[in-house]
VEXKEZA-516828 format. One record per residue (C-alpha): residue number from 1; residue in three letters; x, y, z negated. Coordinates in steps of 0.001 Angstrom, whole numbers, plus 524288, in hexadecimal, padded with zeros to 5 digits. Layout:
<atoms>
@resi:NUM resn:ALA x:X y:Y z:Z
...
</atoms>
This chain:
<atoms>
@resi:1 resn:UNK x:71E67 y:E5183 z:F2187
@resi:2 resn:UNK x:710DA y:E4B67 z:F22C1
@resi:3 resn:UNK x:708E6 y:E43C5 z:F1935
@resi:4 resn:UNK x:70BF5 y:E36DE z:F204C
@resi:5 resn:UNK x:71A71 y:E395C z:F20E1
@resi:6 resn:UNK x:71A15 y:E3CE2 z:F1114
@resi:7 resn:UNK x:712EA y:E2F09 z:F0E6B
@resi:8 resn:UNK x:71BDD y:E267D z:F1582
@resi:9 resn:UNK x:71F57 y:E1C7C z:F0C16
@resi:10 resn:UNK x:72B99 y:E131D z:F0988
@resi:11 resn:UNK x:727AC y:E069B z:F03B4
@resi:12 resn:UNK x:73317 y:E0119 z:EFCC6
@resi:13 resn:UNK x:73114 y:DF30C z:EFA83
@resi:14 resn:UNK x:73973 y:DE711 z:EF75C
@resi:15 resn:UNK x:73AC6 y:DDDD5 z:F021B
@resi:16 resn:UNK x:7363C y:DD09C z:EFC08
@resi:17 resn:UNK x:7350E y:DC47C z:F0047
@resi:18 resn:UNK x:70963 y:DBC0A z:F04A1
@resi:19 resn:UNK x:706DA y:DC94A z:F0661
@resi:20 resn:UNK x:709A3 y:DD14A z:EFA5D
@resi:21 resn:UNK x:70350 y:DDE28 z:EF722
@resi:22 resn:UNK x:708E4 y:DE801 z:EEDAC
@resi:23 resn:UNK x:70AFC y:DF643 z:EE9C2
@resi:24 resn:UNK x:717EA y:DFAC2 z:EE916
@resi:25 resn:UNK x:71D8A y:E050E z:EDF2C
@resi:26 resn:UNK x:7298B y:E0818 z:EE7E1
@resi:27 resn:UNK x:72150 y:E0EFB z:EF234
@resi:28 resn:UNK x:72872 y:E1B8B z:EF642
@resi:29 resn:UNK x:72296 y:E26DC z:EFD08
@resi:30 resn:UNK x:72B08 y:E2F55 z:F05D3
@resi:31 resn:UNK x:72BCA y:E3C8A z:F0D02
@resi:32 resn:UNK x:731C5 y:E34F7 z:F185B
@resi:33 resn:UNK x:7377D y:E28E4 z:F1A48
@resi:34 resn:UNK x:7462F y:E2AFA z:F1AE7
@resi:35 resn:UNK x:74E98 y:E1E60 z:F1CD2
@resi:36 resn:UNK x:75540 y:E2065 z:F0F38
@resi:37 resn:UNK x:746D4 y:E2200 z:F094E
@resi:38 resn:UNK x:74B5B y:E2F25 z:F034B
@resi:39 resn:UNK x:74153 y:E3824 z:EFEAC
@resi:40 resn:UNK x:73915 y:E2D09 z:EF900
@resi:41 resn:UNK x:730E8 y:E2FB5 z:EECBD
@resi:42 resn:UNK x:72D7E y:E2586 z:EE234
@resi:43 resn:UNK x:71E8E y:E2172 z:EE386
@resi:44 resn:UNK x:71B21 y:E26FE z:ED6C6
@resi:45 resn:UNK x:71D84 y:E3428 z:EDB47
@resi:46 resn:UNK x:717B9 y:E3345 z:EE8DF
@resi:47 resn:UNK x:70980 y:E397C z:EE5AC
@resi:48 resn:UNK x:70FF3 y:E452B z:EDF19
@resi:49 resn:UNK x:71921 y:E47D9 z:EE9BE
@resi:50 resn:UNK x:70E5F y:E473E z:EF3EA
@resi:51 resn:UNK x:7066A y:E5174 z:EEB6D
@resi:52 resn:UNK x:71214 y:E589F z:EEB65
@resi:53 resn:UNK x:71429 y:E5925 z:EFA26
@resi:54 resn:UNK x:705D1 y:E5A1A z:EFEFF
@resi:55 resn:UNK x:707A3 y:E6791 z:F048A
@resi:56 resn:UNK x:712A4 y:E61E6 z:F0D71
@resi:57 resn:UNK x:70A36 y:E589C z:F1399
@resi:58 resn:UNK x:703BA y:E5AFC z:F20AA
@resi:59 resn:UNK x:6F8F9 y:E50A5 z:F1FBF
@resi:60 resn:UNK x:6F218 y:E47D0 z:F1526
@resi:61 resn:UNK x:6F9DB y:E41A2 z:F0B4A
@resi:62 resn:UNK x:6F787 y:E3334 z:F0BDF
@resi:63 resn:UNK x:6FB4C y:E2B7B z:EFF1C
@resi:64 resn:UNK x:6FEF9 y:E1DE3 z:F016A
@resi:65 resn:UNK x:6FB14 y:E10D9 z:EFB5C
@resi:66 resn:UNK x:7042A y:E0679 z:EFE13
@resi:67 resn:UNK x:7022D y:DF838 z:EFD39
@resi:68 resn:UNK x:70CD4 y:DEF2B z:F013D
@resi:69 resn:UNK x:70D37 y:DE142 z:F0730
@resi:70 resn:UNK x:71723 y:DD73E z:F0809
@resi:71 resn:UNK x:7169F y:DCA51 z:F0FA1
@resi:72 resn:UNK x:71DF3 y:DBF66 z:F097E
@resi:73 resn:UNK x:723D7 y:DB526 z:F1207
@resi:74 resn:UNK x:72581 y:DAA4C z:F07A5
@resi:75 resn:UNK x:71B8C y:DA015 z:F066E
@resi:76 resn:UNK x:71412 y:D9E35 z:EF9F2
@resi:77 resn:UNK x:70840 y:D9B87 z:EF37A
@resi:78 resn:UNK x:6FD09 y:DA4AB z:EF11E
@resi:79 resn:UNK x:700E2 y:DA61D z:EE23D
@resi:80 resn:UNK x:70FAA y:DA73B z:EE5FD
@resi:81 resn:UNK x:70CE1 y:DB110 z:EF01B
@resi:82 resn:UNK x:7055E y:DBA09 z:EE645
@resi:83 resn:UNK x:70F93 y:DB74A z:EDC0F
@resi:84 resn:UNK x:71996 y:DBD4B z:EE589
@resi:85 resn:UNK x:712BC y:DC85D z:EE932
@resi:86 resn:UNK x:71063 y:DCC1E z:EDB4C
@resi:87 resn:UNK x:71E52 y:DCA4C z:ED840
@resi:88 resn:UNK x:72159 y:DD590 z:EE2C8
@resi:89 resn:UNK x:717AA y:DDEEF z:EDD84
@resi:90 resn:UNK x:70B27 y:DDAEA z:EE597
@resi:91 resn:UNK x:7019C y:DD00B z:EE6AC
@resi:92 resn:UNK x:6FC9A y:DC95B z:EF1FC
@resi:93 resn:UNK x:6F504 y:DD1E9 z:EFB7C
@resi:94 resn:UNK x:6E743 y:DD6AA z:EF816
@resi:95 resn:UNK x:6E2DE y:DE487 z:EFBA9
@resi:96 resn:UNK x:6EA8D y:DE29F z:F07D9
@resi:97 resn:UNK x:6E1F8 y:DD837 z:F0D5C
@resi:98 resn:UNK x:6D5BA y:DDE37 z:F080B
@resi:99 resn:UNK x:6D6AF y:DEB3E z:F0F89
@resi:100 resn:UNK x:6D492 y:DE738 z:F1DB0
@resi:101 resn:UNK x:6DD8B y:DF260 z:F2300
@resi:102 resn:UNK x:6E880 y:DEDA4 z:F1A5D
@resi:103 resn:UNK x:6E63E y:DDF99 z:F1D3A
@resi:104 resn:UNK x:6E725 y:DE1EE z:F2B73
@resi:105 resn:UNK x:6F3A9 y:DE8C2 z:F2AE0
@resi:106 resn:UNK x:6FB1E y:DDE38 z:F2216
@resi:107 resn:UNK x:6F667 y:DD38A z:F2B63
@resi:108 resn:UNK x:6FAFA y:DDB20 z:F374D
@resi:109 resn:UNK x:70690 y:DE04B z:F31FC
@resi:110 resn:UNK x:70BCD y:DD6C8 z:F2931
@resi:111 resn:UNK x:70534 y:DC8F5 z:F2A31
@resi:112 resn:UNK x:702C1 y:DC713 z:F38F5
@resi:113 resn:UNK x:71154 y:DCA45 z:F3C5F
@resi:114 resn:UNK x:715EB y:DBF51 z:F33CF
@resi:115 resn:UNK x:70E22 y:DB546 z:F3B02
@resi:116 resn:UNK x:703B2 y:DAB7C z:F37A6
@resi:117 resn:UNK x:70608 y:DA8D0 z:F2A14
@resi:118 resn:UNK x:6FDF6 y:DA8AD z:F1D36
@resi:119 resn:UNK x:6FE0E y:DB383 z:F12B4
@resi:120 resn:UNK x:6FA67 y:DB343 z:F04C5
@resi:121 resn:UNK x:6F0DE y:DBDED z:F004D
@resi:122 resn:UNK x:6EB38 y:DC305 z:EF2A3
@resi:123 resn:UNK x:6DE2B y:DBB55 z:EF38F
@resi:124 resn:UNK x:6D9AA y:DAEE8 z:EEDA4
@resi:125 resn:UNK x:6CECE y:DA7F3 z:EE6B0
@resi:126 resn:UNK x:6D758 y:DA1A5 z:EDC22
@resi:127 resn:UNK x:6CFCF y:DA8A7 z:ED062
@resi:128 resn:UNK x:6C3DE y:DA2D1 z:ED596
@resi:129 resn:UNK x:6C135 y:D9908 z:EE0F6
@resi:130 resn:UNK x:6B990 y:D9FE6 z:EEC1F
@resi:131 resn:UNK x:6BA96 y:DAD99 z:EE5B5
@resi:132 resn:UNK x:6C4D7 y:DB3D3 z:EED5A
@resi:133 resn:UNK x:6CC9F y:DC031 z:EE721
@resi:134 resn:UNK x:6D7B8 y:DC94B z:EEA6D
@resi:135 resn:UNK x:6E3E0 y:DC905 z:EE198
@resi:136 resn:UNK x:6E0DE y:DD724 z:EDD1B
@resi:137 resn:UNK x:6D435 y:DD30E z:ED7E5
@resi:138 resn:UNK x:6CB34 y:DD7BE z:EE395
@resi:139 resn:UNK x:6C0A7 y:DCCE0 z:EE71D
@resi:140 resn:UNK x:6C103 y:DC831 z:EF425
@resi:141 resn:UNK x:6B562 y:DCA81 z:EFDA4
@resi:142 resn:UNK x:6B1C4 y:DCB7F z:F0C22
@resi:143 resn:UNK x:6B59F y:DD9D7 z:F0C75
@resi:144 resn:UNK x:6C3CA y:DD7FC z:F06FF
@resi:145 resn:UNK x:6C7C0 y:DCAE8 z:F0AEF
@resi:146 resn:UNK x:6C7D7 y:DC6F6 z:F193D
@resi:147 resn:UNK x:6C760 y:DB831 z:F1846
@resi:148 resn:UNK x:6C6FC y:DB0E8 z:F255F
@resi:149 resn:UNK x:6BA71 y:DA9E8 z:F2983
@resi:150 resn:UNK x:6B781 y:D9DCC z:F2009
@resi:151 resn:UNK x:6C1B7 y:DA1AC z:F16AA
@resi:152 resn:UNK x:6C3B3 y:D9FBF z:F0BC5
@resi:153 resn:UNK x:6C112 y:D91E8 z:F0DA4
@resi:154 resn:UNK x:6C9C8 y:D8CA1 z:F0246
@resi:155 resn:UNK x:6D1A4 y:D84CA z:F0B3B
@resi:156 resn:UNK x:6DF24 y:D86D0 z:F10B6
@resi:157 resn:UNK x:6ECC1 y:D822D z:F141B
@resi:158 resn:UNK x:6F893 y:D8517 z:F0BFF
@resi:159 resn:UNK x:6FB62 y:D9321 z:F0A73
@resi:160 resn:UNK x:707CF y:D9AFA z:F0C07
@resi:161 resn:UNK x:70C7A y:DA992 z:F0C00
@resi:162 resn:UNK x:71410 y:DB093 z:F15C6
@resi:163 resn:UNK x:71A8A y:DBD6A z:F1314
@resi:164 resn:UNK x:724B7 y:DC6E7 z:F169C
@resi:165 resn:UNK x:72FC0 y:DCBFC z:F0DEC
@resi:166 resn:UNK x:72B7D y:DDAA2 z:F0E78
@resi:167 resn:UNK x:72144 y:DE3C1 z:F086B
@resi:168 resn:UNK x:7193D y:DEA50 z:F1374
@resi:169 resn:UNK x:71057 y:DF6A3 z:F0F81
@resi:170 resn:UNK x:7036E y:DF988 z:F13F7
@resi:171 resn:UNK x:700B5 y:E07D7 z:F1147
@resi:172 resn:UNK x:6F430 y:E0F50 z:F0E7F
@resi:173 resn:UNK x:6F3BD y:E1D3E z:F0C38
@resi:174 resn:UNK x:6E9ED y:E2642 z:F0571
@resi:175 resn:UNK x:6E727 y:E3587 z:F0644
@resi:176 resn:UNK x:6DDE9 y:E3B81 z:EFCBC
@resi:177 resn:UNK x:6D75F y:E472C z:F0254
@resi:178 resn:UNK x:6D3C4 y:E51D2 z:EF9BA
@resi:179 resn:UNK x:6CB2F y:E5A3D z:F0348
@resi:180 resn:UNK x:6BC8A y:E57A6 z:F0052
@resi:181 resn:UNK x:6B558 y:E51AD z:F0B43
@resi:182 resn:UNK x:6A936 y:E4905 z:F0E3D
@resi:183 resn:UNK x:6AB53 y:E39A6 z:F1087
@resi:184 resn:UNK x:6ABC6 y:E39F2 z:F1E52
@resi:185 resn:UNK x:6B3A2 y:E46BF z:F1EB6
@resi:186 resn:UNK x:6BDC8 y:E3FB7 z:F1536
@resi:187 resn:UNK x:6BE05 y:E337F z:F1F10
@resi:188 resn:UNK x:6C02D y:E3B76 z:F29F6
@resi:189 resn:UNK x:6CB8B y:E4265 z:F23A5
@resi:190 resn:UNK x:6D209 y:E361E z:F2003
@resi:191 resn:UNK x:6D036 y:E30A4 z:F2DC8
@resi:192 resn:UNK x:6D627 y:E3C8B z:F340E
@resi:193 resn:UNK x:6E29F y:E3A22 z:F2B83
@resi:194 resn:UNK x:6E41F y:E2C7C z:F300E
@resi:195 resn:UNK x:6DBF2 y:E24F1 z:F250C
@resi:196 resn:UNK x:6CE82 y:E2443 z:F1F96
@resi:197 resn:UNK x:6C7D8 y:E2428 z:F125F
@resi:198 resn:UNK x:6CCFA y:E1B60 z:F08E9
@resi:199 resn:UNK x:6C899 y:E0DA1 z:F0A28
@resi:200 resn:UNK x:6D29D y:E0166 z:F0690
@resi:201 resn:UNK x:6D90C y:E0A99 z:EFC60
@resi:202 resn:UNK x:6CC53 y:E0AC2 z:EF60A
@resi:203 resn:UNK x:6C8E9 y:DFB9A z:EF76F
@resi:204 resn:UNK x:6D650 y:DF777 z:EF150
@resi:205 resn:UNK x:6D51F y:DF8F8 z:EE225
@resi:206 resn:UNK x:6E383 y:DFB85 z:EE108
@resi:207 resn:UNK x:6E5B7 y:E05CA z:EEBCD
@resi:208 resn:UNK x:6D90D y:E0C1C z:EE7CF
@resi:209 resn:UNK x:6DE80 y:E0DF4 z:EDA37
@resi:210 resn:UNK x:6EA78 y:E1408 z:EDEB6
@resi:211 resn:UNK x:6E332 y:E1CFC z:EE855
@resi:212 resn:UNK x:6DB34 y:E222D z:EDCF2
@resi:213 resn:UNK x:6E5BC y:E220B z:ED201
@resi:214 resn:UNK x:6F076 y:E294A z:EDAD1
@resi:215 resn:UNK x:6E824 y:E31FF z:EE51B
@resi:216 resn:UNK x:6DB20 y:E33AB z:EDFBB
@resi:217 resn:UNK x:6DB97 y:E358B z:ED10D
@resi:218 resn:UNK x:6E629 y:E3F66 z:ED1F4
@resi:219 resn:UNK x:6DE5A y:E4763 z:EDAF1
@resi:220 resn:UNK x:6D4C1 y:E48F8 z:ED031
@resi:221 resn:UNK x:6C5D6 y:E45C2 z:ECE1B
@resi:222 resn:UNK x:6C0E7 y:E45E6 z:EDBC2
@resi:223 resn:UNK x:6B9D1 y:E3D24 z:EE602
@resi:224 resn:UNK x:6BF68 y:E36ED z:EF17A
@resi:225 resn:UNK x:6B86F y:E30FD z:EFC9C
@resi:226 resn:UNK x:6BCA8 y:E236A z:F0133
@resi:227 resn:UNK x:6B9F3 y:E1B41 z:F0CEC
@resi:228 resn:UNK x:6AD41 y:E1464 z:F08CF
@resi:229 resn:UNK x:69FF3 y:E16D1 z:F0C66
@resi:230 resn:UNK x:69144 y:E11B8 z:F0EFC
@resi:231 resn:UNK x:68F3E y:E1B14 z:F1AC8
@resi:232 resn:UNK x:68D7A y:E0FEE z:F2434
@resi:233 resn:UNK x:68379 y:E08D7 z:F1BA2
@resi:234 resn:UNK x:67D5A y:E0E41 z:F0F2A
@resi:235 resn:UNK x:68139 y:E05E0 z:F03C6
@resi:236 resn:UNK x:68B67 y:DFE1F z:F0B78
@resi:237 resn:UNK x:6988B y:E03D3 z:F079D
@resi:238 resn:UNK x:6A4F3 y:E0275 z:F10A5
@resi:239 resn:UNK x:6B1BA y:E06BF z:F1147
@resi:240 resn:UNK x:6B4EA y:E0F19 z:F1D9F
@resi:241 resn:UNK x:6BF26 y:E03A3 z:F21C4
@resi:242 resn:UNK x:6B433 y:DFA5C z:F23E2
@resi:243 resn:UNK x:6B5B4 y:DF351 z:F16E1
@resi:244 resn:UNK x:6A7E9 y:DF07A z:F0F85
@resi:245 resn:UNK x:6A74D y:DF5F3 z:F0208
@resi:246 resn:UNK x:6A646 y:DEB99 z:EF6F5
@resi:247 resn:UNK x:6A827 y:DEABD z:EE881
@resi:248 resn:UNK x:6B63B y:DE5C7 z:EEA5C
@resi:249 resn:UNK x:6BBD5 y:DF140 z:EF382
@resi:250 resn:UNK x:6B2C3 y:DFC66 z:EEF94
@resi:251 resn:UNK x:6B309 y:E00BD z:EE139
@resi:252 resn:UNK x:6A63F y:E0956 z:EDFB3
@resi:253 resn:UNK x:6A39E y:E0F3A z:ED282
@resi:254 resn:UNK x:69904 y:E08AE z:ECA32
@resi:255 resn:UNK x:68AA9 y:E0B38 z:ED02F
@resi:256 resn:UNK x:6918E y:E1033 z:EDC48
@resi:257 resn:UNK x:68F06 y:E124D z:EE7F1
@resi:258 resn:UNK x:68124 y:E18B1 z:EE3D7
@resi:259 resn:UNK x:67EAB y:E209A z:EEF0C
@resi:260 resn:UNK x:67DBF y:E2C37 z:EE7E0
@resi:261 resn:UNK x:685F3 y:E3875 z:EE714
@resi:262 resn:UNK x:6864B y:E4782 z:EE477
@resi:263 resn:UNK x:688D1 y:E4C7C z:EF1B1
@resi:264 resn:UNK x:67E7F y:E4A58 z:EFC58
@resi:265 resn:UNK x:67FED y:E4188 z:F07AB
@resi:266 resn:UNK x:680DB y:E32CD z:F090D
@resi:267 resn:UNK x:687B8 y:E2B5C z:EFCF2
@resi:268 resn:UNK x:68F30 y:E22B1 z:F06A4
@resi:269 resn:UNK x:69D0E y:E25F4 z:F0406
@resi:270 resn:UNK x:6A741 y:E2056 z:EF9FA
@resi:271 resn:UNK x:6B0B5 y:E28FC z:EF166
@resi:272 resn:UNK x:6B81F y:E26BF z:EE4E1
@resi:273 resn:UNK x:6BA01 y:E3124 z:EDAB5
@resi:274 resn:UNK x:6BC2B y:E33C2 z:ECBAF
@resi:275 resn:UNK x:6AD60 y:E32AE z:EC749
@resi:276 resn:UNK x:6AD93 y:E23F8 z:EC8EB
@resi:277 resn:UNK x:6BB60 y:E2214 z:EC575
@resi:278 resn:UNK x:6BE5B y:E2072 z:ED448
@resi:279 resn:UNK x:6B5A0 y:E158B z:ED670
@resi:280 resn:UNK x:6ADCE y:E1728 z:EE3B9
@resi:281 resn:UNK x:6A1A0 y:E1DA6 z:EE469
@resi:282 resn:UNK x:698AF y:E2219 z:EF002
@resi:283 resn:UNK x:696D3 y:E3074 z:EF2A6
@resi:284 resn:UNK x:69023 y:E39EC z:EFD1F
@resi:285 resn:UNK x:697F2 y:E38E6 z:F096B
@resi:286 resn:UNK x:696ED y:E478D z:F0A3A
@resi:287 resn:UNK x:69CDF y:E4B34 z:EFDE4
@resi:288 resn:UNK x:6AA64 y:E51A0 z:EFD3E
@resi:289 resn:UNK x:6B523 y:E49BA z:EF7ED
@resi:290 resn:UNK x:6C3A2 y:E468D z:EF90D
@resi:291 resn:UNK x:6C789 y:E3A25 z:F0041
@resi:292 resn:UNK x:6D152 y:E2EFD z:F00FC
@resi:293 resn:UNK x:6D6CD y:E2C5B z:F0E14
@resi:294 resn:UNK x:6DE07 y:E1F01 z:F106A
@resi:295 resn:UNK x:6E566 y:E1A23 z:F1CE5
@resi:296 resn:UNK x:6F0A8 y:E105B z:F2033
@resi:297 resn:UNK x:6FD8C y:E1779 z:F20C4
@resi:298 resn:UNK x:701E2 y:E19BD z:F2E34
</atoms>
């Protein structure tokens, strides 16, 4: 049994009749996916189980963070759509629209097949006219909100919401490498196993908190490379998936980045660690640290 097989997941959701986003507690982790779903373990034992079975795995262990999406076909106003999403454990989609890869996946696989319709998302300027904000509190900006040319223009026709009666999951997986290496070596390693250094998992506050609490802190007070650097241009920080770093998607510690470090070399690479309570910091790329890899589940 390899690591990928071990981390096959069954998402058990209630079919329910807007794009909703939620994190369900009834995610099951299985050694395989038998028809009768036997061999499944409750979600709250998955980390312990994986730690106990590390010696049996032939490759790196990818730990999944699942966000689920549900498209509702009933037409409703924006407020009604949000109330519905909250009633089934989620909210109108936010982080799934901010992350370019996830947004593209949702559009190509869930939205386009439904035809030329309109869908509510978790974005508005209800609190203050002209100040757009996501429902989860993240301010809208040119890096995380892909408005069409000339929009928003405060003009429109009547709105509606088109959905499907099913939760559809998008899974990203995370692997913590304990072998110490430089930033570039860590990135090469992550790419060699089908991913890259973590990017969207650090930009989304909820996902980042989950990674830190469940994967990073239990490993002890160490430092971890992430997919952030100003290698291309000094002082211009950018995520390695092409997203520009800004105050909304990059949680630098106070007075950081300061282009200062203990080890030699250019202080151009981002990491997180216990010293700044797992906020982001710059460090010499040649330093030897652990790493967090990220990939879209195969």
